[in-house]
C-alpha distance (Angstrom), angle and dihedral (degrees) to the residues before:
residue distance angle dihedral
M1 . . .
L2 3.78 . .
R3 3.76 90.9 .
I4 3.82 92.0 52.8
F5 3.83 99.3 37.8
G6 3.78 100.3 29.4
W7 3.80 95.7 94.9
S8 3.79 90.1 46.8
I9 3.78 92.9 52.6
G10 3.82 90.2 44.8
V11 3.83 93.2 49.7
T12 3.79 90.4 46.0
I13 3.79 92.8 55.5
V14 3.82 92.1 46.4
S15 3.87 91.9 46.5
L16 3.72 92.3 51.4
G17 3.74 90.2 48.0
V18 3.80 92.3 51.6
A19 3.83 89.0 46.9
Y20 3.81 90.2 54.2
V21 3.87 93.3 47.9
Y22 3.86 89.2 45.5
G23 3.93 98.7 47.9
G24 3.76 111.4 -4.5
W25 3.79 125.5 -120.3
S26 3.93 91.5 -31.1
A27 3.89 89.3 60.7
F28 3.81 89.4 42.2
A29 3.86 91.5 55.0
L30 3.78 94.6 44.1
C31 3.82 92.1 49.6
L32 3.81 91.1 48.8
I33 3.87 91.1 48.7
L34 3.77 93.0 50.0
G35 3.81 92.0 47.7
V36 3.83 93.4 49.8
L37 3.79 90.4 45.3
E38 3.82 93.4 51.2
V39 3.84 94.1 49.1
S40 3.77 95.7 45.1
L41 3.82 93.9 47.3
S42 3.84 96.2 44.2
F43 3.74 105.4 56.6
D44 3.79 90.8 106.5
N45 3.88 85.0 55.6
A46 3.81 90.3 52.6
V47 3.84 92.0 50.1
V48 3.83 93.7 49.2
N49 3.79 90.4 45.1
A50 3.81 89.3 51.7
T51 3.88 91.3 56.2
V52 3.73 88.4 59.6
L53 3.77 99.5 34.6
Q54 3.85 90.8 57.6
R55 3.73 89.4 65.2
M56 3.83 91.8 59.2
S57 3.74 130.5 79.7
A58 3.88 124.0 -103.9
F59 3.84 88.0 -102.7
W60 3.81 92.9 57.5
Q61 3.81 91.1 42.8
Q62 3.76 86.5 58.2
I63 3.86 91.2 48.1
F64 3.80 86.5 54.0
L65 3.71 89.8 52.0
T66 3.88 95.7 47.2
I67 3.88 114.3 23.3
G68 3.87 87.6 27.8
V69 3.74 92.7 56.6
I70 3.78 90.7 50.6
I71 3.78 89.8 53.7
A72 3.71 92.0 45.7
V73 3.90 96.0 48.6
F74 3.78 101.7 36.5
G75 3.70 100.7 23.0
M76 3.78 103.8 43.2
R77 3.78 103.1 21.9
L78 3.80 100.5 38.5
V79 3.86 114.5 12.9
F80 3.82 97.8 35.6
P81 3.89 96.0 56.5
L82 3.93 89.2 45.2
L83 3.86 89.2 49.2
I84 3.85 91.8 50.5
V85 3.74 93.6 46.2
G86 3.94 90.6 45.3
I87 3.82 91.2 52.3
T88 3.82 95.7 41.4
A89 3.90 93.9 49.2
D90 3.82 96.6 31.1
L91 3.84 92.8 -117.8
G92 3.83 131.5 148.0
P93 3.88 120.1 -116.7
I94 3.86 92.4 -97.2
E95 3.69 95.0 47.5
A96 3.83 92.0 47.9
L97 3.92 89.1 50.5
N98 3.83 90.5 49.2
L99 3.82 90.6 49.7
A100 3.79 89.3 49.7
M101 3.76 93.7 51.0
E102 3.84 91.4 54.0
K103 3.87 89.1 76.7
G104 3.78 95.0 -147.7
D105 3.79 125.9 175.7
P106 3.87 108.9 -77.0
E107 3.80 88.4 -140.4
E108 3.94 92.2 55.8
P109 3.83 113.1 93.7
G110 3.80 112.8 -113.1
T111 3.79 96.5 25.5
Y112 3.84 121.4 121.2
G113 3.72 94.0 -110.3
Y114 3.82 92.8 47.3
L115 3.84 91.8 52.2
L116 3.77 93.2 48.5
N117 3.80 91.1 49.4
Q118 3.78 87.5 50.9
A119 3.71 89.1 59.2
H120 3.70 94.9 51.0
P121 3.85 96.0 102.4
Q122 3.84 91.8 60.8
I123 3.81 91.2 43.9
A124 3.81 92.8 47.7
A125 3.82 92.3 47.8
F126 3.77 93.8 52.2
G127 3.83 96.0 45.2
G128 3.78 93.7 39.5
M129 3.70 95.1 52.9
F130 3.81 91.7 45.8
L131 3.78 92.0 52.9
L132 3.79 93.6 41.1
M133 3.80 90.0 56.1
L134 3.71 89.9 49.3
F135 3.82 94.0 51.3
L136 3.81 94.9 44.2
N137 3.71 94.0 50.3
Y138 3.74 89.8 51.1
I139 3.88 98.9 49.1
F140 3.74 92.1 41.8
E141 3.79 91.6 60.5
E142 3.79 122.4 89.4
R143 3.83 114.3 -115.8
E144 3.74 135.1 -172.6
I145 3.81 90.6 -138.5
T146 3.76 119.5 47.3
W147 3.77 129.8 179.9
L148 3.79 106.0 -167.1
T149 3.70 89.7 32.8
W150 3.84 95.9 173.8
L151 3.72 89.1 60.2
E152 3.86 106.6 26.2
K153 3.73 95.1 53.9
P154 3.92 96.4 54.9
L155 3.92 88.8 43.7
A156 3.81 89.8 52.5
K157 3.86 90.3 53.1
I158 3.80 90.6 47.7
G159 3.80 89.0 47.1
K160 3.82 89.2 67.0
L161 3.79 86.5 83.3
D162 3.82 104.8 97.9
Q163 3.79 119.4 -106.3
L164 3.90 91.3 -3.3
S165 3.89 89.6 143.9
V166 3.80 89.7 57.6
V167 3.89 92.4 49.4
I168 3.83 93.9 47.4
S169 3.86 91.7 45.1
G170 3.84 91.2 48.8
I171 3.88 91.2 49.8
A172 3.87 90.0 48.5
L173 3.89 91.3 49.1
V174 3.85 91.2 50.5
L175 3.68 92.2 48.9
A176 3.85 94.3 47.2
A177 3.75 91.5 47.2
E178 3.82 96.8 48.1
L179 3.86 98.5 39.6
L180 3.74 104.4 32.8
A181 3.91 110.7 23.5
D182 3.79 125.5 85.2
D183 3.84 87.9 -153.5
P184 3.79 106.2 33.9
A185 3.85 93.8 -179.2
V186 3.83 94.3 59.7
V187 3.85 91.6 46.3
M188 3.84 91.2 49.0
V189 3.87 92.2 51.5
S190 3.85 91.6 47.7
G191 3.77 92.4 47.3
V192 3.82 94.4 48.0
L193 3.82 89.2 49.9
G194 3.89 89.0 52.8
M195 3.86 88.2 51.5
I196 3.76 91.9 47.0
T197 3.83 93.3 47.6
Y198 3.91 91.8 51.8
I199 3.80 92.9 46.5
A200 3.81 94.2 47.6
V201 3.81 100.5 43.5
N202 3.80 96.4 38.5
G203 3.82 89.1 44.9
L204 3.80 94.8 52.5
G205 3.74 91.4 46.4
T206 3.87 91.9 51.9
L207 3.81 89.6 45.6
F208 3.85 95.2 55.1
E209 3.75 92.3 40.7
G210 3.79 90.1 56.5
A211 3.82 88.4 46.7
G212 3.77 88.7 55.4
A213 3.81 93.5 47.6
E214 3.82 92.4 51.3
D215 3.84 90.9 50.2
A216 3.77 93.6 44.9
A217 3.87 93.1 100.4
E218 3.79 94.8 47.5
T219 3.74 122.2 104.6
S220 3.79 130.8 -159.0
S221 3.80 125.3 -131.2
S222 3.82 91.2 -158.7
G223 3.81 127.0 73.4
G224 3.86 92.3 -121.2
P225 3.82 128.7 93.2
T226 3.77 115.1 -59.9
E227 3.81 125.0 -131.0
V228 3.80 85.3 -104.1
A229 3.81 89.1 65.6
K230 3.75 93.9 46.4
A231 3.77 94.3 47.5
T232 3.82 91.6 46.4
G233 3.75 89.1 50.3
K234 3.73 93.5 51.4
A235 3.84 90.9 47.5
A236 3.74 91.9 48.5
F237 3.92 90.6 48.7
F238 3.79 91.5 55.2
L239 3.75 92.4 41.7
F240 3.87 86.4 54.1
L241 3.79 90.1 51.9
Y242 3.80 88.7 48.0
L243 3.72 91.2 52.3
E244 3.73 92.9 49.9
V245 3.81 95.0 50.7
L246 3.80 87.9 45.4
D247 3.81 90.8 50.8
A248 3.87 89.2 48.5
S249 3.80 91.1 51.2
F250 3.69 91.0 54.7
S251 3.78 94.2 46.1
F252 3.81 96.9 49.5
D253 3.84 95.5 86.7
G254 3.78 92.9 39.7
V255 3.89 93.4 54.0
V256 3.81 91.4 49.5
G257 3.76 92.5 41.8
A258 3.79 92.8 50.9
F259 3.83 88.4 73.8
A260 3.87 87.6 72.6
I261 3.83 86.1 69.7
T262 3.86 102.2 31.8
A263 3.79 137.9 -7.5
D264 3.79 93.2 -156.3
P265 3.79 107.9 115.0
I266 3.79 92.6 -158.8
I267 3.85 92.0 56.7
I268 3.78 90.6 44.6
A269 3.80 91.6 53.0
L270 3.79 91.5 47.9
G271 3.79 96.6 47.4
L272 3.80 104.6 33.3
G273 3.80 95.1 30.7
F274 3.76 115.3 31.4
I275 3.82 95.5 29.0
G276 3.77 104.6 27.3
A277 3.77 102.3 34.1
M278 3.80 92.4 45.2
F279 3.76 94.1 51.6
V280 3.87 92.4 45.6
R281 3.86 88.2 54.6
S282 3.80 93.1 47.9
I283 3.77 89.8 49.2
T284 3.82 87.6 51.3
V285 3.85 92.9 52.6
Y286 3.78 90.4 45.1
L287 3.76 91.0 55.7
V288 3.79 91.1 51.4
R289 3.88 97.3 43.2
K290 3.78 94.0 47.7
G291 3.75 94.9 44.4
T292 3.87 92.8 -125.6
L293 3.81 94.8 152.4
A294 3.82 91.0 54.7
E295 3.80 90.8 48.8
Y296 3.77 97.1 43.1
V297 3.76 99.3 38.8
Y298 3.83 99.5 -179.7
L299 3.82 94.3 58.0
E300 3.87 91.1 87.2
H301 3.77 90.3 50.1
G302 3.81 90.7 50.5
A303 3.73 94.0 47.9
H304 3.77 91.2 52.8
W305 3.79 92.6 49.9
A306 3.81 86.7 51.7
I307 3.77 88.7 51.1
G308 3.89 87.8 54.0
A309 3.79 90.9 50.6
L310 3.88 92.0 47.3
A311 3.78 89.3 49.9
V312 3.76 91.9 53.3
I313 3.83 91.8 45.1
L314 3.91 90.8 51.1
L315 3.86 90.7 51.1
V316 3.85 92.6 47.0
S317 3.89 89.5 46.3
I318 3.76 87.4 65.2
G319 3.87 88.2 82.4
V320 3.82 102.7 7.1
H321 3.83 127.6 55.2
V322 3.86 111.3 -124.0
D323 3.78 116.3 -169.4
E324 3.85 112.5 -119.0
I325 3.88 89.4 -129.7
V326 3.73 89.1 62.3
T327 3.80 91.3 50.0
G328 3.79 91.3 50.2
L329 3.77 95.3 46.0
V330 3.77 92.5 53.3
G331 3.84 89.6 55.1
V332 3.81 92.4 45.9
A333 3.87 89.5 50.1
F334 3.76 93.5 53.9
I335 3.79 92.3 45.4
G336 3.79 93.4 45.8
A337 3.84 93.6 48.9
A338 3.86 90.5 47.9
F339 3.81 90.3 49.3
A340 3.84 92.3 48.8
S341 3.86 90.1 48.6
S342 3.78 90.2 50.1
V343 3.67 92.0 52.1
V344 3.86 93.5 50.6
R345 3.91 87.9 46.5
N346 3.78 91.7 53.4
R347 3.83 93.7 46.1
R348 3.88 90.9 48.9
H349 3.85 90.2 50.3
A350 3.80 90.9 48.3
D351 3.72 92.6 51.2
E352 3.80 90.8 47.6
D353 3.82 90.5 51.3
H354 3.75 90.1 47.1
L355 3.82 91.5 54.2
I356 3.75 91.4 47.4
H357 3.82 89.8 50.7
V358 3.77 93.6 48.0
G359 3.78 94.0 45.4
């Protein structure tokens, strides 16, 4: 436990200390609130990450915990909002940073928080379509183990229709753009980019995974690395990219929603990024190392249904405000129900094994 969560605990202590030095007890409290909020609302993110991370080597798991954290903290929680505001307001990087440091009221036009909120439809369209594609591809695939069997089995049969997930995602995007968006064209472009990103990154990862599996039986006569190692490396690299885009899609709503608590980009980076993102990654690694997904087999199903719910919420939020607490509670509800179902299943199998043994 300490080996997995040690860095997260250490980073949390340092981040809270920096927050206190930066803005006193008020900044300390805001930083702590954002950190707790990010962890509590992102457990479904950790479960889905774990399903991908368990297919990667220990080396790439470590890359996810190091370089991945840098991307999550500085890329998504600091640079990304600045980039969005810069593009929206036609500002340079320095001007956007200066605007962010002014700490204006997010409800006041022209402030950093206001401009970021104005860009929410594009952000929600991109993230919503990426997550929707992920969810649909999961539920349209036939699986030996099903959770909501009455629903998942019929969906798997329907999913045999080629490119059905693309068709449904496209229809959902058109409806969201036409019915909810003030600027349908911008939302359409962002949503299509989200779909393209999913198809490209997921497809490349699958391609190189397949190449690694085909080469698994080959041996090398030289002492250098085999094609197996190269193929695995390529697959792991694209899986890493996939994980980062997935993590970004989960964090879009949280980053924008954080401005309801504070507009200070430093506090947001410390709370959501250093504390929240680090703990989410540690939870992900814990699930992988402890074999939690193999023991509680419905967790993966619950996480993907939570992803589907988040995708719908993001698309709805293009035109209707949805409280971040509602978003988080929906995810927690799916994960909790899947965990409870897994416990019941394990107990039932244990009782059956006991009866067989006694008999």
